[in-house]
BADRENLO-207448 format. One line per 4 residues: number of its first residue (from 0); their letters; for each residue y, z, x of N, C-alpha, C. Coordinates in pm, whole numbers, plus 50000, padded with zeros to 5 digits. Layout:
BADRENLO-207448
NUM	a	Y/Z/X/Y/Z/X/Y/Z/X ~ ...
//
This chain:
BADRENLO-207448
0	miql	50721/50274/47238/50755/50322/47371/50629/50370/47443 ~ 50622/50335/47570/50508/50374/47653/50560/50461/47766 ~ 50491/50574/47788/50529/50663/47896/50432/50645/48012 ~ 50488/50625/48131/50408/50607/48252/50456/50705/48358
4	ning	50365/50746/48446/50403/50826/48561/50395/50734/48682 ~ 50512/50697/48734/50520/50604/48846/50590/50673/48961 ~ 50521/50680/49073/50575/50743/49194/50624/50885/49167 ~ 50547/50955/49084/50577/51095/49054/50685/51118/48950
8	qdql	50737/51010/48893/50843/51021/48793/50793/50967/48660 ~ 50820/51038/48553/50786/50986/48421/50888/50881/48381 ~ 50837/50769/48332/50921/50657/48289/50883/50623/48145 ~ 50983/50603/48062/50961/50561/47924/51012/50418/47912
12	idve	50925/50328/47865/50963/50188/47858/50910/50126/47730 ~ 50989/50038/47673/50955/49971/47548/50900/49832/47579 ~ 50768/49822/47588/50700/49695/47616/50575/49685/47530 ~ 50523/49566/47521/50397/49546/47449/50282/49609/47529
16	pemp	50186/49671/47463/50077/49740/47534/49991/49649/47620 ~ 49984/49520/47585/49901/49429/47663/49974/49367/47782 ~ 50105/49396/47798/50180/49342/47911/50118/49390/48041 ~ 50099/49300/48139/50046/49344/48268/50139/49444/48336
20	llwv	50080/49543/48398/50156/49646/48466/50253/49585/48567 ~ 50214/49479/48635/50301/49413/48732/50436/49379/48672 ~ 50436/49321/48553/50563/49278/48492/50644/49395/48440 ~ 50577/49503/48403/50649/49624/48365/50723/49678/48487
24	lrdg	50652/49681/48600/50714/49732/48723/50830/49643/48766 ~ 50805/49514/48776/50906/49422/48830/51021/49396/48733 ~ 50987/49352/48612/51090/49311/48517/51146/49427/48435 ~ 51059/49517/48397/51103/49628/48312/51173/49739/48388
28	lgmt	51126/49765/48512/51179/49879/48587/51251/49838/48716 ~ 51251/49709/48748/51322/49661/48867/51258/49701/48998 ~ 51130/49732/48996/51058/49771/49118/50991/49645/49175 ~ 51062/49575/49261/51017/49443/49304/50935/49443/49433
32	gtkf	50899/49559/49483/50814/49564/49602/50675/49512/49576 ~ 50624/49532/49457/50493/49480/49417/50514/49334/49382 ~ 50437/49246/49445/50459/49101/49434/50364/49034/49337 ~ 50410/48922/49281/50325/48833/49202/50274/48724/49295
36	gcgi	50142/48706/49297/50086/48602/49381/50008/48500/49302 ~ 49908/48546/49228/49819/48450/49161/49809/48471/49011 ~ 49826/48593/48964/49815/48621/48822/49673/48636/48770 ~ 49573/48627/48859/49433/48639/48816/49356/48744/48898
40	aqcg	49429/48836/48957/49369/48949/49031/49283/48906/49149 ~ 49318/48796/49213/49241/48748/49327/49309/48773/49461 ~ 49441/48758/49468/49508/48761/49599/49544/48901/49647 ~ 49573/48993/49557/49604/49130/49595/49749/49160/49626
44	actv	49838/49062/49615/49980/49087/49641/50037/49192/49546 ~ 49975/49208/49432/50023/49300/49328/49955/49436/49332 ~ 49888/49469/49441/49812/49594/49449/49901/49717/49440 ~ 49862/49808/49352/49922/49941/49340/49808/50042/49338
48	hing	49841/50169/49346/49738/50273/49332/49745/50331/49191 ~ 49632/50344/49129/49620/50416/49004/49518/50526/49028 ~ 49568/50650/49019/49486/50767/49052/49421/50753/49189 ~ 49497/50698/49285/49451/50686/49423/49367/50564/49454
52	qpvr	49333/50486/49352/49249/50368/49373/49336/50241/49373 ~ 49305/50147/49463/49381/50022/49462/49345/49938/49339 ~ 49448/49891/49269/49429/49813/49146/49523/49693/49152 ~ 49475/49581/49108/49556/49460/49101/49632/49460/48969
56	scsy	49760/49486/48979/49842/49513/48859/49873/49389/48775 ~ 49848/49270/48826/49880/49149/48749/49787/49131/48629 ~ 49670/49195/48635/49575/49181/48525/49541/49316/48461 ~ 49620/49416/48490/49596/49551/48439/49695/49578/48326
60	pvsa	49647/49588/48203/49740/49610/48092/49809/49746/48103 ~ 49937/49747/48071/50014/49870/48083/49954/49982/47998 ~ 49894/49948/47886/49833/50051/47800/49723/50128/47873 ~ 49654/50063/47968/49548/50130/48043/49605/50226/48147
64	avgq	49733/50213/48178/49796/50297/48279/49856/50426/48221 ~ 49859/50436/48088/49914/50556/48024/49828/50677/48064 ~ 49894/50783/48108/49822/50905/48148/49767/50900/48289 ~ 49790/50791/48360/49741/50776/48497/49857/50797/48595
68	kivt	49825/50828/48720/49927/50840/48824/49934/50706/48898 ~ 50048/50640/48885/50070/50509/48946/50157/50527/49069 ~ 50115/50466/49181/50198/50467/49302/50216/50322/49345 ~ 50342/50285/49365/50376/50151/49414/50416/50161/49560
72	iegl	50442/50047/49622/50487/50047/49761/50614/50129/49777 ~ 50700/50130/49675/50823/50209/49681/50792/50359/49684 ~ 50681/50399/49624/50644/50540/49618/50560/50586/49735 ~ 50509/50492/49813/50428/50529/49929/50515/50605/50029
76	stds	50639/50561/50044/50737/50628/50129/50875/50574/50091 ~ 50969/50663/50081/51105/50619/50044/51178/50554/50161 ~ 51129/50576/50284/51199/50523/50401/51107/50452/50501 ~ 50996/50399/50452/50899/50323/50534/50837/50405/50646
80	thpv	50824/50535/50626/50763/50620/50728/50620/50660/50694 ~ 50562/50600/50593/50420/50627/50569/50345/50578/50692 ~ 50244/50649/50736/50171/50612/50857/50123/50466/50860 ~ 50077/50414/50749/50030/50275/50748/50149/50180/50763
84	qeaw	50260/50211/50698/50379/50128/50713/50426/50128/50858 ~ 50423/50243/50922/50465/50251/51062/50372/50170/51151 ~ 50241/50179/51128/50147/50100/51208/50174/49952/51188 ~ 50203/49911/51066/50234/49771/51034/50355/49724/51116
88	lnld	50458/49806/51116/50581/49769/51188/50560/49771/51339 ~ 50495/49875/51388/50477/49888/51532/50387/49780/51591 ~ 50295/49729/51514/50205/49624/51563/50245/49485/51515 ~ 50364/49473/51456/50416/49344/51410/50315/49267/51324
92	vpqc	50262/49335/51225/50161/49272/51139/50220/49158/51054 ~ 50332/49177/50987/50378/49071/50896/50419/48943/50966 ~ 50392/48834/50901/50447/48706/50944/50550/48667/50839 ~ 50507/48610/50726/50605/48582/50620/50633/48709/50541
96	gycq	50533/48799/50535/50552/48929/50472/50523/48936/50324 ~ 50501/48824/50258/50489/48825/50113/50374/48913/50063 ~ 50261/48906/50127/50143/48981/50081/50140/49124/50133 ~ 50230/49158/50222/50215/49282/50297/50222/49410/50214
100	sgqi	50301/49413/50108/50304/49536/50029/50166/49561/49968 ~ 50101/49458/49920/49966/49472/49867/49865/49509/49974 ~ 49881/49450/50092/49792/49482/50204/49807/49629/50244 ~ 49931/49675/50251/49958/49815/50288/49900/49910/50184
104	maas	49914/49875/50057/49859/49961/49952/49707/49966/49960 ~ 49643/49852/49986/49497/49850/50000/49454/49929/50123 ~ 49526/49913/50234/49491/49984/50358/49509/50135/50343 ~ 49617/50177/50279/49639/50321/50264/49532/50384/50175
108	alle	49489/50310/50071/49380/50361/49986/49250/50370/50066 ~ 49224/50272/50151/49105/50275/50236/49106/50398/50326 ~ 49220/50423/50391/49227/50537/50483/49222/50671/50412 ~ 49264/50676/50289/49248/50799/50211/49099/50824/50185
112	ripk	49025/50718/50160/48883/50728/50128/48797/50742/50255 ~ 48831/50665/50359/48754/50664/50484/48854/50676/50599 ~ 48879/50798/50648/48983/50817/50750/48959/50742/50882 ~ 48835/50714/50917/48804/50641/51041/48715/50521/51007
116	ptdk	48771/50417/50946/48687/50305/50900/48636/50218/51015 ~ 48518/50164/50994/48462/50064/51086/48518/49927/51047 ~ 48491/49828/51130/48530/49691/51094/48465/49650/50963 ~ 48341/49691/50944/48271/49658/50819/48341/49723/50699
120	dide	48380/49850/50714/48453/49918/50606/48582/49843/50573 ~ 48653/49801/50676/48779/49728/50657/48753/49595/50588 ~ 48651/49523/50633/48618/49394/50571/48584/49409/50423 ~ 48512/49514/50390/48473/49536/50250/48590/49579/50163
124	amtn	48681/49657/50219/48792/49711/50140/48912/49616/50132 ~ 48936/49542/50238/49056/49459/50247/49024/49318/50198 ~ 49027/49302/50067/48995/49172/50009/49120/49095/49969 ~ 49237/49147/50005/49362/49078/49975/49372/48952/50061
128	icrc	49441/48853/50009/49459/48726/50080/49593/48727/50153 ~ 49589/48680/50278/49711/48660/50357/49717/48512/50392 ~ 49812/48442/50333/49824/48297/50358/49858/48265/50502 ~ 49920/48360/50573/49957/48337/50713/49842/48370/50809
132	gtyq	49738/48433/50759/49621/48463/50841/49640/48577/50939 ~ 49710/48682/50901/49733/48795/50993/49621/48898/50988 ~ 49502/48855/50955/49390/48949/50935/49359/49032/51059 ~ 49366/48974/51177/49337/49051/51299/49443/49159/51321
136	rira	49568/49127/51292/49674/49228/51307/49661/49336/51200 ~ 49619/49296/51080/49596/49395/50973/49486/49491/51017 ~ 49378/49436/51069/49267/49521/51115/49312/49614/51227 ~ 49388/49561/51322/49436/49643/51433/49526/49756/51383
140	aihh	49611/49727/51286/49701/49830/51232/49622/49938/51158 ~ 49519/49900/51087/49437/50000/51018/49366/50088/51120 ~ 49308/50027/51223/49244/50107/51328/49347/50196/51398 ~ 49464/50142/51423/49567/50222/51491/49607/50343/51407
144	aaet	49629/50322/51279/49665/50434/51192/49553/50538/51191 ~ 49429/50493/51191/49315/50586/51192/49302/50657/51326 ~ 49317/50583/51436/49300/50641/51570/49408/50741/51604 ~ 49528/50717/51560/49637/50807/51594/49644/50925/51499
148	gkgi	49553/50928/51402/49554/51037/51307/49664/51024/51206 ~ 49722/50905/51194/49835/50885/51106/49797/50807/50981 ~ 49672/50802/50951/49630/50724/50835/49654/50792/50702 ~ 49664/50924/50705/49678/50998/50581/49796/51094/50595
152	gsvi	49866/51114/50490/49980/51205/50493/50105/51134/50537 ~ 50204/51212/50573/50331/51154/50612/50356/51173/50761 ~ 50447/51094/50815/50483/51106/50955/50544/51243/50983 ~ 50605/51304/50885/50663/51437/50903/50554/51536/50940
156	hyls	50439/51529/50871/50328/51619/50904/50273/51588/51042 ~ 50267/51461/51076/50213/51420/51205/50301/51472/51318 ~ 50431/51452/51310/50522/51496/51416/50537/51647/51419 ~ 50522/51714/51306/50535/51859/51306/50414/51927/51369
160	dgvd	50308/51853/51394/50191/51908/51462/50208/51910/51613 ~ 50331/51886/51661/50357/51895/51804/50342/51764/51879 ~ 50330/51653/51812/50318/51525/51879/50457/51474/51909 ~ 50479/51438/52034/50608/51386/52078/50617/51239/52038
164	sksv	50725/51202/51969/50739/51065/51921/50743/50965/52036 ~ 50789/51005/52157/50791/50913/52272/50649/50883/52318 ~ 50559/50982/52313/50421/50956/52352/50354/50865/52251 ~ 50392/50877/52123/50339/50787/52021/50385/50645/52050
168	dsel	50514/50627/52083/50565/50495/52115/50493/50436/52236 ~ 50468/50516/52340/50398/50467/52459/50257/50425/52424 ~ 50191/50502/52339/50055/50469/52297/50054/50338/52219 ~ 50153/50319/52134/50160/50196/52056/50176/50076/52146
172	isna	50259/50087/52249/50282/49975/52340/50155/49946/52419 ~ 50086/50048/52467/49966/50025/52546/49851/49972/52462 ~ 49849/50001/52333/49740/49952/52248/49772/49820/52180 ~ 49892/49770/52194/49933/49647/52125/49869/49524/52186
//
């Protein structure tokens, strides 16, 4: 039995230690938000956070995750109100959507590390592949989350600071 801390919850699962974390999440725990894309850690569809760092879970053995804090797209926000998720939705970033959970996980890790990233910072951090080519919208959403101060923390903290949600909506429309 292997014990993992996933999205703040301890999980006990009976799997082989060399099993990729991706398959533990998807098949063992039914957490299907993290996607399988390539299986060789190139595309980034399987990106999760381990101790705050973006990691490609398709090539990360579950044994290496023991004692680490794992966050999946499901743990980023229970209701899609994480600031990066909101920027994604407000700017219509997804096309087919398959890679987007990995893109969001990579973007949220970037904004945790660099709250106001430059285009160069984004290019260096966002190495995930999008088959639909939504890279410009991804970049715009990252800048939007950073510019509105919504790149880190939850929308609850953002709105409790006295920001009117209608003014946020107007800003989103004018910047789209």
